[in-house]
C-alpha positions in Angstrom: 225.7 115.4 143.8 229.3 114.0 142.3 232.5 115.2 143.5 234.1 118.0 141.2 236.8 116.7 139.1 240.3 118.0 140.0 242.5 119.3 137.1 242.0 122.6 135.4 240.3 124.3 138.2 240.9 128.3 137.5 240.5 128.0 133.5 238.3 130.1 131.6 235.4 128.0 129.7 233.3 129.1 126.9 230.0 127.2 126.7 227.7 127.3 124.1 224.1 126.2 124.6 225.0 127.0 128.4 221.2 127.5 129.4 220.2 124.5 128.3 219.3 121.3 130.2 222.9 119.7 130.1 224.7 122.9 129.4 223.4 124.8 132.6 224.4 121.9 134.5 228.0 122.0 133.3 228.1 125.8 133.9 227.2 125.0 137.7 229.7 122.3 138.0 232.5 124.3 136.1 231.7 127.2 138.6 232.0 124.9 141.5 235.5 123.7 140.9 236.7 127.3 140.6 236.5 128.0 136.6 235.3 130.9 135.0 232.1 130.4 132.5 231.4 132.6 129.6 227.8 130.7 128.7 226.2 131.7 125.0 222.8 130.9 124.3 220.0 132.4 122.2 217.5 131.2 124.3 215.6 129.3 121.5 215.5 126.1 123.7 217.6 127.2 126.6 215.8 128.9 129.5 217.0 132.1 131.5 215.7 130.4 135.1 218.3 127.4 134.1 221.5 129.7 135.2 219.4 132.5 137.2 221.1 131.2 140.3 224.6 131.8 138.5 224.3 135.3 137.3 225.8 136.6 140.3 228.4 134.5 140.9 232.0 135.8 140.3 233.4 134.6 137.4 230.2 134.1 135.3 229.1 135.9 132.1 226.0 135.5 130.4 225.4 136.5 126.7 222.2 136.0 124.7 224.0 135.1 121.0 223.2 132.7 118.4 226.4 131.3 118.3 226.1 130.3 114.3 226.2 134.2 113.6 229.7 134.3 115.7 230.8 135.2 119.1 233.1 137.9 120.8 235.0 137.0 123.8 237.6 139.3 125.0 240.4 137.7 126.8 241.9 134.4 127.3 239.9 131.0 126.4 241.3 128.0 127.9 238.5 125.7 126.6 235.2 125.5 124.6 232.4 123.3 125.0 230.2 123.1 122.1 226.8 122.1 123.4 224.5 124.5 121.5 221.6 122.4 119.6 218.1 121.3 119.9 218.2 118.0 121.6 214.8 116.8 122.1 212.9 115.7 118.8 210.0 118.1 119.0 212.5 121.0 119.2 214.7 119.9 116.3 211.7 119.0 114.1 210.3 122.4 114.5 213.7 124.4 114.0 215.0 121.9 111.2 217.2 124.8 109.6 218.7 126.3 112.8 219.5 122.6 114.0 221.5 122.1 110.9 222.8 125.7 110.8 223.9 125.3 114.7 225.7 122.2 113.7 227.7 123.3 110.8 228.0 126.9 111.1 228.0 127.1 114.9 230.5 124.4 114.9 232.7 125.9 112.7 232.7 129.3 114.8 233.1 127.3 118.0 236.0 125.7 116.6 237.6 128.9 115.4 237.2 130.2 118.6 239.1 127.2 120.1 241.7 127.5 117.5 242.5 131.0 117.8 243.1 130.9 121.5 244.7 127.5 121.9 241.8 125.9 123.4 240.5 122.5 124.3 237.6 122.0 122.3 234.9 119.8 123.3 232.0 118.8 120.9 228.9 117.3 122.6 227.8 114.8 120.0 224.9 112.5 120.5 224.3 108.6 120.5 221.7 109.4 117.6 225.2 108.9 115.4 224.3 105.7 115.7 220.7 106.0 114.1 218.7 102.5 114.3 221.9 100.3 115.2 222.7 97.1 113.7 225.3 96.5 116.3 224.6 96.4 119.9 225.6 97.4 122.2 226.9 100.8 120.1 230.8 101.0 120.3 232.8 104.2 119.2 234.0 102.3 116.2 230.4 101.4 114.7 229.6 103.8 112.1 225.8 104.2 112.5 222.9 103.4 110.5 221.1 106.5 109.8 218.5 107.8 107.5 220.1 110.8 105.9 216.9 111.9 104.3 214.4 111.4 107.3 212.7 114.2 109.2 215.4 113.0 112.2 218.4 113.5 110.1 218.5 117.3 110.7 219.8 116.2 114.0 221.5 113.1 113.4 223.4 114.0 110.2 224.3 117.7 111.7 225.8 116.0 114.6 227.7 113.5 112.3 228.9 116.6 109.9 230.1 118.1 113.3 232.0 115.3 114.3 233.6 115.3 110.7 234.7 119.0 111.0 236.2 118.7 114.5 238.0 115.8 113.2 239.3 118.0 110.1 240.4 120.7 112.3 242.2 118.7 114.2 244.0 116.6 111.3 244.7 119.9 109.3 245.0 122.6 112.0 246.1 120.8 115.2 243.2 121.7 117.0 242.6 120.1 120.4 239.6 118.1 120.0 237.6 115.9 122.1 234.2 114.5 121.0 231.6 112.9 123.5 228.7 110.8 122.1 226.0 111.4 124.8 223.3 108.7 125.2 219.8 109.4 126.9 220.2 112.2 129.9 217.6 112.7 132.4 217.5 115.0 135.4 216.2 118.3 137.0 215.8 121.0 134.5 214.7 118.8 131.7 211.4 120.6 130.8 208.2 119.4 130.9 207.2 119.8 127.1 210.6 118.3 126.0 209.1 115.5 124.5 211.6 112.7 125.4 210.4 109.7 127.2 211.4 110.4 130.8 209.6 113.8 131.1 206.9 112.4 129.1 206.0 109.6 131.3 206.8 111.6 134.5 204.5 114.3 133.7 201.8 112.1 132.8 201.9 109.9 135.8 202.1 112.9 138.0 198.8 114.0 136.5 197.2 110.7 136.4 197.2 110.7 132.5 197.7 107.6 130.4 201.3 107.2 129.8 202.0 106.9 126.0 203.9 104.2 124.8 204.9 104.1 121.2 204.7 100.9 119.4 204.8 97.9 121.8 207.4 99.2 124.1 209.8 96.7 123.1 212.2 99.1 122.1 215.1 99.9 124.7 216.9 102.9 126.1 219.4 103.5 128.5 219.3 106.2 130.7 221.8 108.5 131.9 221.2 111.1 135.3 222.8 114.4 134.4 225.1 114.7 137.3 227.1 111.7 136.1 226.9 112.9 132.4 228.5 116.1 133.5 230.9 114.5 135.3 232.0 112.7 132.1 232.2 116.2 130.1 234.4 117.4 132.6 236.8 114.7 132.4 236.9 114.9 128.8 237.6 118.7 128.9 240.5 118.2 131.0 241.5 115.1 129.2 243.9 115.0 125.9 241.8 112.4 124.3 240.0 112.9 120.8 237.4 110.9 121.0 234.9 110.1 120.0 234.1 108.6 123.7 230.5 107.2 124.4 228.7 108.9 127.7 225.8 106.9 129.0 224.7 104.3 131.1 224.8 100.9 130.1 221.8 100.0 132.1 219.0 98.9 129.5 215.2 99.3 129.9 212.7 98.7 127.3 210.1 101.6 127.1 207.6 99.5 128.5 209.5 98.5 131.9 210.3 102.4 132.2 206.9 103.2 132.5 205.9 100.7 134.8 208.6 101.8 137.1 207.8 105.4 136.5 203.9 104.5 137.7 205.2 102.4 140.8 207.5 105.4 141.6 205.2 108.1 141.4 202.4 105.9 143.1 200.3 106.7 140.0 196.6 105.7 138.8 197.8 106.4 135.2 197.4 103.4 132.7 199.4 102.5 129.6 198.3 103.7 126.3 199.9 102.5 123.2 200.3 104.7 119.9 202.1 104.4 116.7 205.8 104.2 116.6 207.3 107.5 115.0 209.3 107.5 112.0 213.0 106.3 112.3 212.6 105.9 116.1 215.4 103.8 117.1 214.7 100.0 118.3 217.8 99.7 120.7 220.2 101.9 122.4 223.1 101.2 124.7 226.4 102.3 125.2 229.5 100.4 125.2 231.3 102.6 127.9 234.8 100.6 128.2 236.4 103.3 126.5 235.2 106.1 128.8 236.4 104.0 131.6 239.9 103.2 130.1 240.5 107.0 129.2 238.3 108.8 131.5 238.2 106.8 134.7 234.1 107.4 134.3 231.2 105.6 134.8 227.7 106.4 135.9 226.9 106.2 139.7 223.3 107.4 140.2 220.7 104.3 140.2 217.7 104.7 138.1 215.3 104.8 141.1 217.3 107.7 142.6 217.4 109.8 139.7 213.9 109.5 138.5 212.9 110.5 142.0 215.0 113.6 141.9 213.6 114.4 138.5 210.0 113.9 139.6 210.4 116.2 142.3 211.9 118.9 140.0 208.9 118.5 137.4 206.5 118.2 140.5 207.7 121.7 141.6 207.5 123.5 138.0 203.9 122.2 136.5 
């Protein structure tokens, strides 16, 4: 695991979506370095087992709350990390109105809490704001190429709106806002039915099923291990930079290459099966992380093979 980042130890941090895949790892990292954590999650996509090991630890509070309906926090709050939102395509396509609600009203309520407490506000945005990009790799200055009426727009445009709202609060109220754009992340606690490429491939390979590659597999993804991503989130919480800042691994693989790596890693007998490409599926995705290196001193450290091995071990244990 990446060493805890110094600075800010002893603070009280609210984490929305704290029982989710990334949120639970963030809660754990903050507790490890001595912060107190107030975790909010409605468990629509987050899971109690993700934070079960934290519930008896000093400084950890867990509240089952829909943050779009509001959050009551007694006492001081030094930072608010807003991660609440379905993140995998199957989950936000199943819950389109709830996804828009948490990106809009949920973000407003989280901003309101941070502003009232004089706290740092961290928005977990996404590389999906770049859509199917016409610029490669994607820099933070790129405005994106998004279909505003397609099925994925509830997430893509929801996060773009959340960024806009956050910057409006910073400009009009002086709220201490920081925005990160998270690229494809994987690791333990990624759920077997998550629907993203890493979990799909690993589950299929572990069960000896064909790996489903959509289209011809030439579309690319850049995959960041969750420990590295959380290190970047903590560094952004401790910074005074507004962002947006890309957090992701710039190592780029085609989906077909990734399928072949997974088959080799798991020593699977699985074949590869091609299926039609989903609507608005981005063709290329790779972050330019120069800004993250400059303002956060951050870069990912975990090799793909090692990250996939750890993720495969987790998925094998839970399926």
